[in-house]
Biopython code that builds the backbone (N, CA, C, O; Angstrom):
import numpy as np
from Bio.PDB.StructureBuilder import StructureBuilder

atoms = [
    (1, "MET", "N", (0.828, -1.186, 0.000)),
    (1, "MET", "CA", (0.000, 0.000, 0.000)),
    (1, "MET", "C", (0.876, 1.255, 0.000)),
    (1, "MET", "O", (1.874, 1.325, 0.717)),
    (2, "LYS", "N", (0.501, 2.217, -0.791)),
    (2, "LYS", "CA", (1.265, 3.459, -0.893)),
    (2, "LYS", "C", (1.026, 4.328, 0.346)),
    (2, "LYS", "O", (-0.064, 4.316, 0.918)),
    (3, "PRO", "N", (2.048, 5.080, 0.755)),
    (3, "PRO", "CA", (1.894, 5.949, 1.928)),
    (3, "PRO", "C", (1.012, 7.154, 1.630)),
    (3, "PRO", "O", (0.824, 7.540, 0.476)),
    (4, "ARG", "N", (0.480, 7.732, 2.688)),
    (4, "ARG", "CA", (-0.338, 8.940, 2.607)),
    (4, "ARG", "C", (0.351, 10.040, 3.403)),
    (4, "ARG", "O", (0.856, 9.803, 4.501)),
    (5, "ILE", "N", (0.367, 11.228, 2.849)),
    (5, "ILE", "CA", (0.903, 12.404, 3.531)),
    (5, "ILE", "C", (-0.268, 13.118, 4.207)),
    (5, "ILE", "O", (-1.321, 13.309, 3.599)),
    (6, "ILE", "N", (-0.078, 13.509, 5.461)),
    (6, "ILE", "CA", (-1.087, 14.275, 6.190)),
    (6, "ILE", "C", (-0.469, 15.610, 6.588)),
    (6, "ILE", "O", (0.529, 15.660, 7.306)),
    (7, "ILE", "N", (-1.077, 16.684, 6.109)),
    (7, "ILE", "CA", (-0.648, 18.024, 6.495)),
    (7, "ILE", "C", (-1.720, 18.568, 7.442)),
    (7, "ILE", "O", (-2.846, 18.848, 7.031)),
    (8, "GLU", "N", (-1.352, 18.710, 8.705)),
    (8, "GLU", "CA", (-2.274, 19.254, 9.700)),
    (8, "GLU", "C", (-1.910, 20.717, 9.931)),
    (8, "GLU", "O", (-0.773, 21.038, 10.278)),
    (9, "TYR", "N", (-2.881, 21.593, 9.735)),
    (9, "TYR", "CA", (-2.623, 23.027, 9.769)),
    (9, "TYR", "C", (-3.654, 23.733, 10.646)),
    (9, "TYR", "O", (-4.750, 23.222, 10.877)),
    (10, "CYS", "N", (-3.280, 24.915, 11.129)),
    (10, "CYS", "CA", (-4.178, 25.727, 11.952)),
    (10, "CYS", "C", (-5.027, 26.621, 11.044)),
    (10, "CYS", "O", (-4.497, 27.532, 10.406)),
    (11, "PRO", "N", (-6.337, 26.369, 10.980)),
    (11, "PRO", "CA", (-7.181, 27.214, 10.129)),
    (11, "PRO", "C", (-7.328, 28.640, 10.692)),
    (11, "PRO", "O", (-7.519, 29.589, 9.932)),
    (12, "LYS", "N", (-7.240, 28.786, 12.012)),
    (12, "LYS", "CA", (-7.359, 30.111, 12.634)),
    (12, "LYS", "C", (-6.177, 31.011, 12.262)),
    (12, "LYS", "O", (-6.296, 32.236, 12.249)),
    (13, "CYS", "N", (-5.040, 30.384, 11.961)),
    (13, "CYS", "CA", (-3.838, 31.133, 11.578)),
    (13, "CYS", "C", (-3.830, 31.478, 10.086)),
    (13, "CYS", "O", (-2.972, 32.232, 9.627)),
    (14, "GLY", "N", (-4.778, 30.930, 9.338)),
    (14, "GLY", "CA", (-4.851, 31.207, 7.914)),
    (14, "GLY", "C", (-3.857, 30.408, 7.084)),
    (14, "GLY", "O", (-3.387, 30.885, 6.051)),
    (15, "TRP", "N", (-3.535, 29.202, 7.522)),
    (15, "TRP", "CA", (-2.501, 28.410, 6.862)),
    (15, "TRP", "C", (-3.035, 27.392, 5.852)),
    (15, "TRP", "O", (-2.282, 26.536, 5.388)),
    (16, "LEU", "N", (-4.318, 27.473, 5.505)),
    (16, "LEU", "CA", (-4.877, 26.558, 4.516)),
    (16, "LEU", "C", (-4.190, 26.718, 3.160)),
    (16, "LEU", "O", (-3.846, 25.715, 2.534)),
    (17, "LEU", "N", (-3.984, 27.937, 2.694)),
    (17, "LEU", "CA", (-3.351, 28.136, 1.386)),
    (17, "LEU", "C", (-1.932, 27.589, 1.357)),
    (17, "LEU", "O", (-1.510, 27.011, 0.356)),
    (18, "ARG", "N", (-1.194, 27.767, 2.445)),
    (18, "ARG", "CA", (0.168, 27.225, 2.528)),
    (18, "ARG", "C", (0.116, 25.697, 2.467)),
    (18, "ARG", "O", (0.910, 25.077, 1.759)),
    (19, "ALA", "N", (-0.809, 25.096, 3.200)),
    (19, "ALA", "CA", (-0.944, 23.638, 3.204)),
    (19, "ALA", "C", (-1.355, 23.127, 1.820)),
    (19, "ALA", "O", (-0.846, 22.105, 1.359)),
    (20, "ALA", "N", (-2.275, 23.836, 1.160)),
    (20, "ALA", "CA", (-2.723, 23.432, -0.169)),
    (20, "ALA", "C", (-1.594, 23.543, -1.187)),
    (20, "ALA", "O", (-1.459, 22.683, -2.057)),
    (21, "TYR", "N", (-0.788, 24.588, -1.086)),
    (21, "TYR", "CA", (0.358, 24.746, -1.979)),
    (21, "TYR", "C", (1.345, 23.593, -1.787)),
    (21, "TYR", "O", (1.825, 23.009, -2.759)),
    (22, "MET", "N", (1.641, 23.273, -0.535)),
    (22, "MET", "CA", (2.570, 22.168, -0.277)),
    (22, "MET", "C", (1.997, 20.850, -0.784)),
    (22, "MET", "O", (2.727, 20.027, -1.339)),
    (23, "ALA", "N", (0.699, 20.645, -0.598)),
    (23, "ALA", "CA", (0.057, 19.429, -1.099)),
    (23, "ALA", "C", (0.193, 19.343, -2.614)),
    (23, "ALA", "O", (0.498, 18.277, -3.150)),
    (24, "GLN", "N", (-0.028, 20.446, -3.301)),
    (24, "GLN", "CA", (0.103, 20.475, -4.760)),
    (24, "GLN", "C", (1.522, 20.125, -5.192)),
    (24, "GLN", "O", (1.713, 19.330, -6.112)),
    (25, "GLU", "N", (2.506, 20.707, -4.541)),
    (25, "GLU", "CA", (3.909, 20.415, -4.867)),
    (25, "GLU", "C", (4.237, 18.936, -4.634)),
    (25, "GLU", "O", (4.899, 18.301, -5.454)),
    (26, "ILE", "N", (3.767, 18.405, -3.512)),
    (26, "ILE", "CA", (4.024, 16.999, -3.180)),
    (26, "ILE", "C", (3.353, 16.078, -4.194)),
    (26, "ILE", "O", (3.975, 15.134, -4.681)),
    (27, "LEU", "N", (2.091, 16.345, -4.513)),
    (27, "LEU", "CA", (1.362, 15.490, -5.460)),
    (27, "LEU", "C", (1.949, 15.567, -6.867)),
    (27, "LEU", "O", (1.973, 14.565, -7.581)),
    (28, "THR", "N", (2.416, 16.729, -7.267)),
    (28, "THR", "CA", (3.024, 16.876, -8.587)),
    (28, "THR", "C", (4.316, 16.075, -8.681)),
    (28, "THR", "O", (4.598, 15.465, -9.712)),
    (29, "THR", "N", (5.090, 16.078, -7.619)),
    (29, "THR", "CA", (6.383, 15.391, -7.616)),
    (29, "THR", "C", (6.254, 13.886, -7.407)),
    (29, "THR", "O", (7.006, 13.111, -7.997)),
    (30, "PHE", "N", (5.303, 13.467, -6.569)),
    (30, "PHE", "CA", (5.214, 12.060, -6.172)),
    (30, "PHE", "C", (3.922, 11.398, -6.659)),
    (30, "PHE", "O", (3.315, 10.610, -5.933)),
    (31, "THR", "N", (3.509, 11.711, -7.868)),
    (31, "THR", "CA", (2.260, 11.211, -8.440)),
    (31, "THR", "C", (2.123, 9.699, -8.325)),
    (31, "THR", "O", (1.063, 9.201, -7.945)),
    (32, "GLU", "N", (3.172, 8.971, -8.644)),
    (32, "GLU", "CA", (3.131, 7.505, -8.671)),
    (32, "GLU", "C", (3.432, 6.869, -7.315)),
    (32, "GLU", "O", (3.208, 5.673, -7.129)),
    (33, "ASP", "N", (3.935, 7.656, -6.374)),
    (33, "ASP", "CA", (4.480, 7.099, -5.134)),
    (33, "ASP", "C", (3.553, 7.188, -3.922)),
    (33, "ASP", "O", (3.811, 6.548, -2.903)),
    (34, "LEU", "N", (2.484, 7.971, -4.020)),
    (34, "LEU", "CA", (1.633, 8.228, -2.856)),
    (34, "LEU", "C", (0.190, 7.827, -3.100)),
    (34, "LEU", "O", (-0.301, 7.851, -4.229)),
    (35, "GLU", "N", (-0.474, 7.460, -2.022)),
    (35, "GLU", "CA", (-1.922, 7.252, -2.067)),
    (35, "GLU", "C", (-2.621, 8.603, -2.216)),
    (35, "GLU", "O", (-3.630, 8.715, -2.912)),
    (36, "GLY", "N", (-2.078, 9.622, -1.557)),
    (36, "GLY", "CA", (-2.647, 10.959, -1.630)),
    (36, "GLY", "C", (-2.113, 11.843, -0.529)),
    (36, "GLY", "O", (-1.260, 11.440, 0.261)),
    (37, "VAL", "N", (-2.634, 13.062, -0.491)),
    (37, "VAL", "CA", (-2.286, 14.023, 0.546)),
    (37, "VAL", "C", (-3.581, 14.476, 1.204)),
    (37, "VAL", "O", (-4.519, 14.892, 0.523)),
    (38, "LEU", "N", (-3.630, 14.395, 2.512)),
    (38, "LEU", "CA", (-4.794, 14.803, 3.288)),
    (38, "LEU", "C", (-4.496, 16.134, 3.964)),
    (38, "LEU", "O", (-3.488, 16.271, 4.657)),
    (39, "LEU", "N", (-5.372, 17.112, 3.761)),
    (39, "LEU", "CA", (-5.276, 18.377, 4.482)),
    (39, "LEU", "C", (-6.221, 18.293, 5.669)),
    (39, "LEU", "O", (-7.428, 18.120, 5.505)),
    (40, "LYS", "N", (-5.655, 18.419, 6.873)),
    (40, "LYS", "CA", (-6.427, 18.210, 8.092)),
    (40, "LYS", "C", (-6.402, 19.471, 8.956)),
    (40, "LYS", "O", (-5.360, 19.820, 9.510)),
    (41, "PRO", "N", (-7.544, 20.158, 9.075)),
    (41, "PRO", "CA", (-7.593, 21.306, 9.981)),
    (41, "PRO", "C", (-7.356, 20.851, 11.419)),
    (41, "PRO", "O", (-7.919, 19.851, 11.863)),
    (42, "SER", "N", (-6.522, 21.588, 12.134)),
    (42, "SER", "CA", (-6.177, 21.223, 13.507)),
    (42, "SER", "C", (-7.068, 21.957, 14.501)),
    (42, "SER", "O", (-7.489, 23.090, 14.271)),
    (43, "ASP", "N", (-7.340, 21.290, 15.596)),
    (43, "ASP", "CA", (-8.038, 21.928, 16.714)),
    (43, "ASP", "C", (-7.062, 22.686, 17.607)),
    (43, "ASP", "O", (-7.477, 23.461, 18.468)),
    (44, "VAL", "N", (-5.771, 22.462, 17.402)),
    (44, "VAL", "CA", (-4.726, 23.077, 18.222)),
    (44, "VAL", "C", (-4.205, 24.322, 17.503)),
    (44, "VAL", "O", (-3.718, 24.230, 16.376)),
    (45, "SER", "N", (-4.306, 25.466, 18.143)),
    (45, "SER", "CA", (-3.838, 26.721, 17.546)),
    (45, "SER", "C", (-2.337, 26.675, 17.270)),
    (45, "SER", "O", (-1.551, 26.198, 18.089)),
    (46, "GLY", "N", (-1.962, 27.177, 16.110)),
    (46, "GLY", "CA", (-0.549, 27.271, 15.754)),
    (46, "GLY", "C", (0.073, 25.995, 15.224)),
    (46, "GLY", "O", (1.273, 25.973, 14.947)),
    (47, "ARG", "N", (-0.690, 24.951, 15.076)),
    (47, "ARG", "CA", (-0.113, 23.675, 14.638)),
    (47, "ARG", "C", (0.059, 23.642, 13.120)),
    (47, "ARG", "O", (-0.825, 24.043, 12.364)),
    (48, "TYR", "N", (1.225, 23.152, 12.701)),
    (48, "TYR", "CA", (1.494, 22.862, 11.295)),
    (48, "TYR", "C", (2.468, 21.692, 11.294)),
    (48, "TYR", "O", (3.671, 21.869, 11.486)),
    (49, "THR", "N", (1.938, 20.510, 11.079)),
    (49, "THR", "CA", (2.770, 19.312, 11.075)),
    (49, "THR", "C", (2.542, 18.551, 9.773)),
    (49, "THR", "O", (1.496, 18.668, 9.134)),
    (50, "ILE", "N", (3.542, 17.775, 9.405)),
    (50, "ILE", "CA", (3.442, 16.932, 8.216)),
    (50, "ILE", "C", (3.860, 15.529, 8.629)),
    (50, "ILE", "O", (4.896, 15.331, 9.264)),
    (51, "ARG", "N", (3.025, 14.552, 8.253)),
    (51, "ARG", "CA", (3.296, 13.153, 8.581)),
    (51, "ARG", "C", (3.234, 12.306, 7.313)),
    (51, "ARG", "O", (2.524, 12.625, 6.359)),
    (52, "ILE", "N", (3.981, 11.246, 7.335)),
    (52, "ILE", "CA", (3.834, 10.183, 6.350)),
    (52, "ILE", "C", (3.218, 9.038, 7.121)),
    (52, "ILE", "O", (3.862, 8.424, 7.971)),
    (53, "ASP", "N", (1.961, 8.757, 6.815)),
    (53, "ASP", "CA", (1.160, 7.819, 7.609)),
    (53, "ASP", "C", (1.232, 8.250, 9.074)),
    (53, "ASP", "O", (0.748, 9.331, 9.410)),
    (54, "ASP", "N", (1.823, 7.439, 9.957)),
    (54, "ASP", "CA", (1.873, 7.788, 11.377)),
    (54, "ASP", "C", (3.192, 8.413, 11.816)),
    (54, "ASP", "O", (3.361, 8.733, 12.993)),
    (55, "GLN", "N", (4.130, 8.592, 10.883)),
    (55, "GLN", "CA", (5.446, 9.118, 11.240)),
    (55, "GLN", "C", (5.534, 10.615, 10.948)),
    (55, "GLN", "O", (5.428, 11.043, 9.799)),
    (56, "GLU", "N", (5.726, 11.385, 11.986)),
    (56, "GLU", "CA", (5.867, 12.832, 11.814)),
    (56, "GLU", "C", (7.221, 13.141, 11.194)),
    (56, "GLU", "O", (8.254, 12.664, 11.663)),
    (57, "ILE", "N", (7.204, 13.949, 10.127)),
    (57, "ILE", "CA", (8.461, 14.334, 9.481)),
    (57, "ILE", "C", (8.744, 15.829, 9.610)),
    (57, "ILE", "O", (9.851, 16.286, 9.325)),
    (58, "PHE", "N", (7.729, 16.592, 10.045)),
    (58, "PHE", "CA", (7.943, 18.027, 10.211)),
    (58, "PHE", "C", (6.976, 18.575, 11.247)),
    (58, "PHE", "O", (5.801, 18.207, 11.276)),
    (59, "ASP", "N", (7.488, 19.466, 12.101)),
    (59, "ASP", "CA", (6.676, 20.197, 13.072)),
    (59, "ASP", "C", (7.163, 21.648, 13.075)),
    (59, "ASP", "O", (8.326, 21.920, 13.372)),
    (60, "ARG", "N", (6.271, 22.565, 12.744)),
    (60, "ARG", "CA", (6.629, 23.974, 12.636)),
    (60, "ARG", "C", (7.217, 24.531, 13.933)),
    (60, "ARG", "O", (8.175, 25.304, 13.897)),
    (61, "LYS", "N", (6.660, 24.151, 15.058)),
    (61, "LYS", "CA", (7.148, 24.685, 16.333)),
    (61, "LYS", "C", (8.557, 24.196, 16.632)),
    (61, "LYS", "O", (9.407, 24.967, 17.078)),
    (62, "ARG", "N", (8.804, 22.916, 16.388)),
    (62, "ARG", "CA", (10.153, 22.388, 16.632)),
    (62, "ARG", "C", (11.167, 22.971, 15.650)),
    (62, "ARG", "O", (12.310, 23.237, 16.020)),
    (63, "ALA", "N", (10.748, 23.171, 14.394)),
    (63, "ALA", "CA", (11.654, 23.678, 13.363)),
    (63, "ALA", "C", (11.861, 25.187, 13.450)),
    (63, "ALA", "O", (12.832, 25.722, 12.915)),
    (64, "GLY", "N", (10.945, 25.862, 14.127)),
    (64, "GLY", "CA", (11.056, 27.311, 14.236)),
    (64, "GLY", "C", (10.578, 28.049, 12.993)),
    (64, "GLY", "O", (10.955, 29.200, 12.774)),
    (65, "GLY", "N", (9.765, 27.409, 12.190)),
    (65, "GLY", "CA", (9.239, 28.034, 10.974)),
    (65, "GLY", "C", (8.708, 26.965, 10.031)),
    (65, "GLY", "O", (8.607, 25.791, 10.389)),
    (66, "PHE", "N", (8.377, 27.388, 8.839)),
    (66, "PHE", "CA", (7.822, 26.471, 7.849)),
    (66, "PHE", "C", (8.925, 25.842, 7.007)),
    (66, "PHE", "O", (10.007, 26.412, 6.867)),
    (67, "PRO", "N", (8.648, 24.661, 6.445)),
    (67, "PRO", "CA", (9.679, 23.996, 5.647)),
    (67, "PRO", "C", (9.821, 24.633, 4.267)),
    (67, "PRO", "O", (8.862, 25.174, 3.718)),
    (68, "GLU", "N", (11.009, 24.560, 3.726)),
    (68, "GLU", "CA", (11.229, 24.901, 2.322)),
    (68, "GLU", "C", (10.718, 23.713, 1.504)),
    (68, "GLU", "O", (10.919, 22.562, 1.891)),
    (69, "VAL", "N", (10.074, 23.981, 0.402)),
    (69, "VAL", "CA", (9.507, 22.910, -0.423)),
    (69, "VAL", "C", (10.597, 21.943, -0.877)),
    (69, "VAL", "O", (10.388, 20.730, -0.872)),
    (70, "LYS", "N", (11.752, 22.465, -1.266)),
    (70, "LYS", "CA", (12.855, 21.623, -1.738)),
    (70, "LYS", "C", (13.276, 20.609, -0.671)),
    (70, "LYS", "O", (13.391, 19.419, -0.962)),
    (71, "SER", "N", (13.504, 21.068, 0.553)),
    (71, "SER", "CA", (13.943, 20.151, 1.610)),
    (71, "SER", "C", (12.824, 19.196, 2.009)),
    (71, "SER", "O", (13.089, 18.042, 2.346)),
    (72, "LEU", "N", (11.574, 19.664, 1.976)),
    (72, "LEU", "CA", (10.442, 18.787, 2.283)),
    (72, "LEU", "C", (10.350, 17.651, 1.270)),
    (72, "LEU", "O", (10.137, 16.499, 1.648)),
    (73, "LYS", "N", (10.509, 17.967, -0.007)),
    (73, "LYS", "CA", (10.476, 16.937, -1.054)),
    (73, "LYS", "C", (11.600, 15.911, -0.850)),
    (73, "LYS", "O", (11.398, 14.716, -1.070)),
    (74, "GLN", "N", (12.766, 16.374, -0.434)),
    (74, "GLN", "CA", (13.884, 15.462, -0.203)),
    (74, "GLN", "C", (13.581, 14.505, 0.940)),
    (74, "GLN", "O", (13.879, 13.314, 0.847)),
    (75, "VAL", "N", (12.993, 15.012, 2.016)),
    (75, "VAL", "CA", (12.637, 14.161, 3.158)),
    (75, "VAL", "C", (11.575, 13.141, 2.748)),
    (75, "VAL", "O", (11.682, 11.963, 3.089)),
    (76, "ILE", "N", (10.559, 13.588, 2.022)),
    (76, "ILE", "CA", (9.507, 12.677, 1.571)),
    (76, "ILE", "C", (10.097, 11.629, 0.639)),
    (76, "ILE", "O", (9.795, 10.444, 0.778)),
    (77, "ARG", "N", (10.928, 12.040, -0.303)),
    (77, "ARG", "CA", (11.571, 11.101, -1.215)),
    (77, "ARG", "C", (12.355, 10.028, -0.458)),
    (77, "ARG", "O", (12.284, 8.846, -0.795)),
    (78, "ASP", "N", (13.095, 10.445, 0.557)),
    (78, "ASP", "CA", (13.899, 9.502, 1.333)),
    (78, "ASP", "C", (13.034, 8.456, 2.028)),
    (78, "ASP", "O", (13.511, 7.357, 2.311)),
    (79, "HIS", "N", (11.774, 8.774, 2.306)),
    (79, "HIS", "CA", (10.864, 7.831, 2.954)),
    (79, "HIS", "C", (10.090, 6.976, 1.955)),
    (79, "HIS", "O", (9.903, 5.781, 2.182)),
    (80, "VAL", "N", (9.637, 7.574, 0.852)),
    (80, "VAL", "CA", (8.711, 6.850, -0.033)),
    (80, "VAL", "C", (9.359, 6.249, -1.261)),
    (80, "VAL", "O", (8.869, 5.246, -1.780)),
    (81, "ASN", "N", (10.471, 6.842, -1.755)),
    (81, "ASN", "CA", (11.127, 6.322, -2.953)),
    (81, "ASN", "C", (12.568, 6.824, -2.984)),
    (81, "ASN", "O", (12.886, 7.751, -3.729)),
    (82, "PRO", "N", (13.452, 6.209, -2.168)),
    (82, "PRO", "CA", (14.817, 6.719, -2.023)),
    (82, "PRO", "C", (15.611, 6.840, -3.323)),
    (82, "PRO", "O", (16.544, 7.640, -3.392)),
    (83, "GLY", "N", (15.271, 6.078, -4.341)),
    (83, "GLY", "CA", (16.006, 6.141, -5.602)),
    (83, "GLY", "C", (15.506, 7.202, -6.564)),
    (83, "GLY", "O", (16.087, 7.379, -7.635)),
    (84, "LYS", "N", (14.458, 7.902, -6.217)),
    (84, "LYS", "CA", (13.831, 8.874, -7.118)),
    (84, "LYS", "C", (14.716, 10.105, -7.301)),
    (84, "LYS", "O", (15.220, 10.677, -6.335)),
    (85, "ASP", "N", (14.892, 10.497, -8.558)),
    (85, "ASP", "CA", (15.636, 11.719, -8.887)),
    (85, "ASP", "C", (14.662, 12.888, -8.823)),
    (85, "ASP", "O", (13.625, 12.872, -9.485)),
    (86, "LEU", "N", (14.991, 13.895, -8.034)),
    (86, "LEU", "CA", (14.127, 15.059, -7.892)),
    (86, "LEU", "C", (14.526, 16.196, -8.821)),
    (86, "LEU", "O", (14.018, 17.310, -8.691)),
    (87, "GLY", "N", (15.418, 15.931, -9.743)),
    (87, "GLY", "CA", (15.834, 16.964, -10.689)),
    (87, "GLY", "C", (16.449, 18.140, -9.992)),
    (87, "GLY", "O", (17.367, 17.970, -9.190)),
    (88, "HIS", "N", (15.965, 19.344, -10.278)),
    (88, "HIS", "CA", (16.558, 20.558, -9.711)),
    (88, "HIS", "C", (16.433, 20.626, -8.194)),
    (88, "HIS", "O", (17.185, 21.364, -7.558)),
    (89, "SER", "N", (15.511, 19.882, -7.597)),
    (89, "SER", "CA", (15.379, 19.896, -6.135)),
    (89, "SER", "C", (16.492, 19.116, -5.453)),
    (89, "SER", "O", (16.664, 19.211, -4.237)),
    (90, "ASP", "N", (17.248, 18.346, -6.226)),
    (90, "ASP", "CA", (18.388, 17.615, -5.657)),
    (90, "ASP", "C", (19.691, 18.409, -5.763)),
    (90, "ASP", "O", (20.693, 18.039, -5.152)),
    (91, "ARG", "N", (19.680, 19.469, -6.513)),
    (91, "ARG", "CA", (20.915, 20.226, -6.740)),
    (91, "ARG", "C", (21.065, 21.359, -5.754)),
    (91, "ARG", "O", (22.050, 22.096, -5.805)),
]
sb = StructureBuilder()
sb.init_structure("model")
sb.init_model(0)
sb.init_chain("A")
sb.init_seg("    ")
for serial, (resi, resn, name, xyz) in enumerate(atoms, 1):
    if name == "N":
        sb.init_residue(resn, " ", resi, " ")
    sb.init_atom(name, np.array(xyz, "f"), 0.0, 1.0, " ", f" {name:<3s}", serial, name[0])
structure = sb.get_structure()
């Protein structure tokens, strides 16, 4: 079974567009590798986390900010398809 990415975001903070943009980037890059991307509004204020199934790969509070799309794609690639060439995102 293919993994699913879950982006949990704070709707009160206005982070839906950021989450949707990241979902679009992830789905465009990993079309064949993922079951899908779930955007999940959080009940916890200020939350922005990204998980692959049950494994958290990013937490905004711990990181001190939001992820760069390039580095996020590299982390996801390392989990779902380590041999995948990300083109310019690998350079």
